[in-house]
N, C-alpha and C positions, 0 to 999 in steps of 0.2 A: 440614456445609456446606462445599463446596469451591469456591473462586473462584480466578481467575488471580492470580499474584503478579508477572507482567510482561505488558506489552502492546506490540505493534508498532503504532505509531500512524500510520504513513504513510511517505512521501507517495504518492498515487496515481501510477501509471505511473513508478515509480522503483525497481522491483525488489523490491517487498514480497512478491510471490508466490514468487520465487526464495528470498528470505531466509526466508520462512515454511517452505518445504520443507527448507532447510538446517538450520534450528533443529529442525524436527520429526524429523529423522533421528537426532538425538542421543539416546542411551538414557536420559539423565537429564532430558530435556525432554519435556513433554507439551504439544502444541498442539491446541486444539479443532478438530474436523473442519470445523466451519463457519467459514470465513474470511469476514470482512465480516458480522458479526452486527448491526452498527449499534446495539448495545445502549446504548452511552454517548452516542450522538448525540442522544438525547432523554431525557426524565426517566423512562425505563422502569423504572429501579431503584426508583422510588417505588410501583410496582404489584407486590404480592406474587406474583401469578401470572406476570408477565413476568420477575421476578427468579428465580423457581423454574425457568422455562424456560431462562434463562441459566445457572443453576447446573447444569442437566442436561447442558450441553455438556461438563462436566468430571467426569461420573459415572464415567468409565473410568480416572481417575487412580489409579495404584497407588503405586509407589515414587519417582516422578519428583520431583526437587527444584524444578525450574523449571516452572511451569504458565503457559502463555501463551495469549493471544488476539491476533488480528491483524485490524485494520480500518484500511485506508489513509486513510480520510476523517477520522479523529479529529483529525489535526493541524490541519485547516482548519475544523473545526466550532467555532463560537463558544463553546459551553458544555460540550463533551465533557470538558475538563480538570477542570471543577467536578464533573461526574458521577463521573468516575473517582476523584477525591479523596474524594468522599462515601462511596464503596463500598470502595475499596482504597487508603487513604491512603499505604501503604508500597510501592505498586507501583513496579517498575522500568519505565522507558519506553525503547523503542528506536525511532529514526526514521531513515529513509534518504532522502537528498535528492539530487535530480538537477538538472542544468543547467535553470534555470527556463524558458527558452525551449523547450527540447526537451520538457520535462515538460508544459507548458501546451498545446502543440500536439498532443502525443500524447493527452492527456486529452480535448481537444476532438474529435479524430478518433474516439476511442472513443465519446463521446457521440453523434456523428453516425451511426456504423455501428450502434449499438445502438438508435437511434431515441429516445434520451432527450432529445435536442434535436431538435425538429421543424423541421428546416431545409429550406426549399424551394430548395435549391441542388443543382447537379450536382457530381460528384466533383472536377472541375477547378476549381471555384469555392470549395472549402472554405477555402483560405487567406484569400481576401478576406473571407469570412464570419467567420473566426476573428479577423482583424485589426479588423473592425468591432466584434466582441464585446469586444475589448480596450478599447474606449472606455468600457465600464462600469467600476464600481469593482472594482479588483483587489487592494485591500489585504488582503482575507481570504485571499489566496494568497501573501502575503509570508512567507517562511520565518522570518526572525528575529522578525518581529512575532508570528507564531503560537507560536514557541517561548517567547517572552517571557511569553505568557499562561500556559503550562505552568509556567514557573519562578516564577510568583507563588504556585503551589499545591504545587510539588514542589521538593525540594532539587536542586542541580546534580548531585550524585552519584547521583541517581535517573534521570538522563537520559543516554542513549548516542546520539550522533549519528554516523551513517555516511554515506558518499557512494557514489552509484550507480557512479561511475567505478571506485572501489576494488572494489566488488562484481563488476563486470564483468571487471576485469583481475586481481584478487587475491582470488577468492572464499574460498579457504581461510583467508587472513589475516583477512578480515572476519568469517568465522564464528568463528575463534578469539577475536577480540576480544569478540564477543558472548557466547561461552561463558564467558570470564573475567568479563565483566560480570554474568552470571547465576550465577556461582559453581558452575559445573559443569566437568567435566574439559575443559580447553582443548586437550588433545592428541588429541581425537577426530578422526579423519581422515574427511573427507567423500568419498563416491564421486561425483565431479562429472562428469556426462556433458555432451554437447553440447546437451542438451535446452533449448529456450527456453520458459520458463514464461510463459503469458499473452501470447503474441505480439501485437504491435500491427500497425497498418496497416489495409488495406482487404480485405474478403473477396472471393474469386473468385465465389462464388455468394451473393448477398445474401439471397435467400429462404431458403436453407438456414441461413445464419448467424442470421437473425432468428427462424426457427423453433426452432433450438437454444437461442438466448438466452431466448426466451419460456418454453420448458420448464424451463430452468435456474432462472430467476427464480421460477417458480411452485412448483417442487418441491424446490429446494435446501435450504431451512431444515428442512422436514419430514424429508427423507431423511437429513440430517446427524444429526438427533436419533434417528431410528428405527433406522438401520442400524449394525452394528458398525463400528468405525473402519476396520478393514482392508478391509471390503467397500465402504464409502463411498469410501475412497481409490482403490480399483480403478475404481469407477464414474467418479470425477472424472478419473482418469488417462485413461480411455477417451474421455471427453468432450473433454479437452484435446487428445488426439491427433487426433481428427476435426477439431476447431476449427483446429488448427495447419495441417493439410493444406489447409484451405479458405482460408487467408490468402495473399494475394499475396506473392511473395518480395521484390518491390521495396518498399523503405521509402518513406514519405512524409515529406519534409523541408521545412522552411521555406525560403523564398528568403532571400537575403542581406538585402534590404530589410526583409522581414518579421521576420527575426531581430533586426535592429537596433532595431526598434520595441519588441519585447518586452524586449530588454536594457535599453533606456532606462527602461522602466517599472519594472523590478526593480533598477536599478543601485544606488540608495541602500541598499535592503534587503540586497542581495548584499554590499556593502562592510561593512555592520554585521555580517552573518553571518560574513564572512571574519575580522574582528577577534575575534568571539566564539569562533570555532573555532581561531583561530591557524593557519589553513590558507590556502594560496594558491588563490584562486578566480578568478584573473584570466582563465582560459580561459572562464569563464562570461560574460565581458564582451567576448569577441572574436566578430566576425562571420565 
């Protein structure tokens, strides 16, 4: 039975797809072809058939020392940490965090464009809808609070916290730190191109985007299990290329007033995270 010995647990819209590909490029690292299996988001591990399906994601492991899975929503899920602890108690955990205001708005836009949030609003009114949504309970998205749940089940040395800004500006350094954390050769040099993984924003052709998204959601799990890793990677790369070409070049950003509202909601948690990491996060609190 082969199971992962490390997991990339999040956060959504924070560079997890890029980091997944950087880790996957290392010859001593095996990443499951299926990103976002959501296996630990529910009590699936208690079902022998579902556990067998999950194990099947790692059937192609050969000599790799670090065996990984990536699911960006694990950090926010209330019980994923308990599920992971039950199945892989010695797992190493990697998390990458982004400015909370930017991340939350980007994630909301993703839900809007994929239809996961049935919003009866026009594109120009998305920010208003987002800010109204913030009136609901946001504590489940507080970074420090979420990490604290994990630290009740895992030792501090099992957790590696990275920042999106560092990944964006110093990708090789971030990758090297992750390689060191995983006890694989830290001197492996990435071939980093200008490719943007999982580009955000709004699509040029909404019908094309929704059709592609529907097909991806319907067939992705089965294809990841059926196809050889290299063939599935080529298929995913082709899909990503078409998807990127269909995205508008202009990014969607929060207004200054909107950003201030999000900052105020996350301020206390951000300050606690800053102390925990011993990193200056004051730029997350600036409008």
